[in-house]
N, C-alpha and C positions, 0 to 999 in steps of 0.2 A: 423099141428097144433101141435099131442100130441110130439112131439121133440120138441118143444115150451115149453110148460106146464109144460116137465120134466127136461129141463135148469132154469126155475124160484121155485125150490122146493128148490137150493142151496142158494137162497138167505131169503127164511126165517129162515135158519138155521144162515146163516152170519148174520141178524136182533143179536140174540137168542145170539149168539157167544158173538157180541159186546156189548150187557146189561150186559152179566156175567164180559168181562174185565171190562169193566165201571164199577161196582161193587168194582172190586180187586182193583183199582185203587184208586178208593174216597176212602177205607178202608186203602187202602197204605197212602197216605195224610190226612187221621185224623190220622194215626201211626203216621208220621213222624210230622204233630204239635205236638202231644202228647210228642214226642221225644225233640223233638227242645230246649224247657231248659234248659234240660239235657246235650246237647252240649256245648250251651250259655254257663254255670257255669260250662266247662270242665276243666279249669283253679283252682288251687286250689287258698284258697285266704290267703295271708300274714297279719296279721292286726300288725298294728307298735304300741304299744305304747307311746302316748306321755306326759309328764307330764310337767306342766310351771315351768320350770328352767333355766332360765336367767341367765347366757347372751346364755345359751344353745338355748333353746326351750322358744317361747314369747307370750301368749296367747292373751294379753289384752296390752291398753297404746299405745301409736305413735310408739316404736318399735317395733306390734305387727307381728310376720312373720320374723322379722329380726333378729333370732338368727343362733348362726352359725351350728347349726342341720337343721332348720326351710332349712337352705341354701343349705343343705349337703340332705336330702330327696331327692329329685327332681331327683340327680343323678343318689340316689341310686333304683328307682321307675323306672326310663328309664332305667335302667341298669338290668333290671329284668323282662322284657316280659312277661316271663311265668306264672308269677303270676298275680291277681289281688291284687289291693293292697288299703287297709283302713286303713285310720286316726282314732285313739282312744283315746279322750281324757282323761286320768284318773288321777286319785292321786297315792299318793305312793303305798299306802296298797293297792288298788286294783290292780296296776300294778304288786306289787309282787305277789300277788295272782295266777293271770296267767299266771305269767311265771312257775309257780307251778305247774298247772293242766297241762291237754294234749293238751291243743289248739296252734295254727300255729299262734303263735306269738311273737314278737322281739323290743324289746327296745334301741334306738339308744344312747344312754347316760347312759351308764352304768358303775361303777365302778369296776375292775373285785375283786374278795376276794375266797381263798379259799374254805369257804365255800359253795359260790352260784354256786359254780362250781359244784356242788354235783346236782343241777337243772335246771341250765343254762347254754348252751352251748357258750360260748364267740367267739367273732371273734379278727383278732389280733389287735393292739391300733388304733385306726380309727382318734384319735387327742391330742392332751395334752393342759392339762390345770394345772392352777396356784394350787400348794397343799393349802388346809384347814387349817386355820390359828383362833388365838384368839383374838379377837372383843373386844373392851373395847372403853367404852367414853374417852373423855383425861380429862375432871376430876377425873377421876376411874383408871389412870394409874398406883396410888401407889399399886394396888392389885395387879397389876402381875409382877410388881419393885425384890423383891425379888429374883423373880422366871427367869427371865431375865438375859441369859449365852448368850454374844459378838449377840445379837438381836436377840438370839430365845429362846422363855419359854421351861424352862422344865416341860412338861405336867404331868409328875409321880411324880413330886414333889409336884406341885400345887395339886395337884388331892390327896395326900398320906395328904398332909396339911386338906384338907376339910374344909378349914372356908367359902369359897366359893363356890357357884354354880356352872356349866359351862348347859349354857341352848344348847340344842341338837337338831335336828329336830328327830324326831323316825323315825326306819325300812331304814335310809340312811346310806350306806356304805361311810367311809371318808377318804378307804385306807386301807391296813392291819396294820402298824405301829398303827395308830388309833384307828379303830376297837380294836386292841389287846388290847390299854393300855384302852379304855371305860368300855370294859370288867370287866379288873380288880379296875375299880373304888371302891371307898368305899362307901357304900350305903347311899342314899341320898344326893351326888355331884353332880349324876348330874339332869335338868330338863328338859325332852324330852316334845316337842310337838305332837299334831300328828293328828292337824287339818291341812286341805287343805292346809293353807295358811299360815305355821307352822314359817319360818324363819321371815316375818314378825310382828307375833305374839312375837316373841320373843325380834324382835328386838322394839320391841314397850313395851313392857314390863322394856327390859332392859335402854329404852328414861325413863320410870317412876318408876326408880329407886326399880324394882322391882325384878330387875338382874342384873348385874353388867359385867358377861363375856358369852361372845355367841361367839359358836365351827362354822364357816362357810370359805364359798369360798370368798376371798377380790370381785372379780368381781360379783358377784349375793346379795353381801351385798352392795356391792355400789350403785347399780341399785334399790331392795330396799327398801335401805334409802332415792334414790330419789323418788321414789314414795308415802311414808310415808312423805315427807318431812322435813327428820334428811338432815342436813346440812355433808357434807362428809368431813369436817374440824371439824365434833365434834367427827368423832371416827377413832383411832387409832387399824393398823393389826399387830400383831405377828406375825410369824412363829412359827411352835413345830418343836425345836428339833428330827432328825430323821427322818425328811419323805420328804426330798430334795425336791426343790422349784416347780416341778414340777412330773404330776403326768398322768396319762395315762387315756383318755375316752376308752369304749368300746361299743362297741353294743353286746348286747345277745340274744340270741333266746333261748325258751325251747327246754328242754331236750330230744324233742323227733326226730323221724328219720325224720318229715319235718324239723324241726329244726334244726339239723345236715346239713343236704344238704343246706338250707339258708346260713347258716353263711359258709362252704366252697363257697358260689358261692359270696356271699360278701366280703368271704377275696380276690377274684381274683380281683372284682370292688374296693375293697380298697385297692391292690398293685400297679394300675393303677392310683390312683386316686391324681390329681395335688394338695401334700399336700402342698405347697408353699399357694398355693389360701386360701385352711383352715385354714392354720398358723394367714394367712393375719387376714382373719374374726374376730376367735379368738383376735388377738393383737390388732384390733382394738379397745375393752371391757377394754385394760388397761390402769394403770397408764401408761403415757408417755415415763417417764424415767424406765419402764418395759419392755417396747413393743421390743427394739434393745436388750434382753437378752434372752426375749423370742423365740423370732425367729429364731436367731442364738444357741440356745440350740433345738428346735425343727426341725430347720433343720438337724444338727445334729443326730440327733435321730433315722428322718425318713430314713436319708440314709443309715445308720446302718442297720435299719429294711428292708431296699429293698437289701440288699448286703447280707444278712441270708442265 
């Protein structure tokens, strides 16, 4: 009987030991729950800065979400599962400010410029676009006639003349050639607009005869004119000497360690991208007579890029 009682004593120790382990596992469980949100957010968040920039990105209206970049974004996001992706709508000023900061942000619709490379890491060319030009109403064509040579405007001479102002979107890059000309423009020859709906405002000013010449992308101007109920045949588009018919669009990220790494990964995706599909998306926004030339020139451009 004593032997039986002595065998019962270890059971008391086992119960206490079990309680000790129970509290240990409970504490571990609580710690796991506290740490779990951190694990769930382990992926870095890449913020994509999107501006209302038809035909690349379209925020409102019947064509909402049907822009070229709108349709490119799902492929970029799917190809970069190592990040959490957030799409953020911003105006031009806010977007540029965020790219200046150390936050992890990228803009999928930028024009390259040497000045911007000081604070933006750029991808290889992502798409081709029609170069900027000058738009006037048909009744005002005489304003540009003295400066038109072989169908293109001598913008330097027009600016030097100084009789008429040009409406521009503030803080927008129009490409290296045009940016340099605009920087050298005599004081008072430019009318910059800083609003969120800057181009539309400039077109309305033009319609009300408060402004005669507007600088911009013809596909974007056609789209905004349609929204403002301005008939397309009221407007005439003139290319600018020295700009070439087409320019490249780039993806740009903040020039940080994360941003530069993202650009390396984006470049890999762009090299594997079926450019013919993206080119066709853009061509659909062009005048029918320009589409064939655009598609051919874009094909040649990206074939050369792939061979480099």
